[in-house]
N, C-alpha and C positions, 0 to 999 in steps of 0.2 A: 562229822556226826551226832547225832545228840548224846548229851548223858542224860544214864536215867539215874533217879534220886535213888539212894539208896534204903528210903524207906517208902512203903508203899503210902498214898494220900485215902483219906476215909474215903468210903464209896459216896459217890455224886451221881444222880440222876443223869444230869447234862452232860458228863462225861460220857455214861454209858451210853446215852443216846448218839453222840457226835462217832463214838466208838463204831455203834451200827449203823451211821449212815455213812459213814467211810466205808466199812466192810464190804456196805450192799454195791455201794456204785462200784467198786474195785472188784468183785463178782461181777457185776454185771456189763462192767468193760473186758472181763474175761483175763483177769491179771492176778498171777499166784503174789502171796504174801513175800516170797521174796524177792517177784520181780518190781513192783511197788517200793517195797524198800530201798531197791539198787536205783530204781532211778529217780528215786526222792533222795538217795545220798545219808539214807537210814539205815538200822541194822535191821536185820529182819525180828530179833526180839522184841527193840524199840516198835516196832510197827507192829507186832500181836500185840503191846499193850495199849498201845491208841486204840485198836480194835476192840480190847476187852475194856474198855472205859479207867484203865488203871491210870492214865497219864494226860494231860491238855497239851499239845506242844506250842512252842511260843510261836509267833507271829509269822517269822521267816519260815519258819516249816510249815503252817498252814498254806501260804503261799506258794511253796512246792506242792503242796499234796492238791491242792486247787487247780494249778499246772499241769503235776502230771494227770490229773483225772477228768481234766479238759471238762470242771463245774462250775457251777454257780458257787457264791457264800451262800446263798438259801438252801442251796442241796448240800452243803455241809454242816448248815444248824439249824437245818429242819427239825421242828420240834424240839429243840434244843432248850427253850424260853421255858 
């Protein structure tokens, strides 16, 4: 499981948009936060923090998210730039 930093980073629009993207894809797939967390090997709290734009996951976690949601990199990073 991914470890969460002890201190939240400053707000970032790119992280917010990433969180919005993965949340929308998860909901569209009909998967709960608990289910996606289990499928990706993350804690539910960490998944919630990703959707809230609090953290940005490392590449290995991004790859697991992409695989689980069966989406493209473009879907994950849509309008993040």
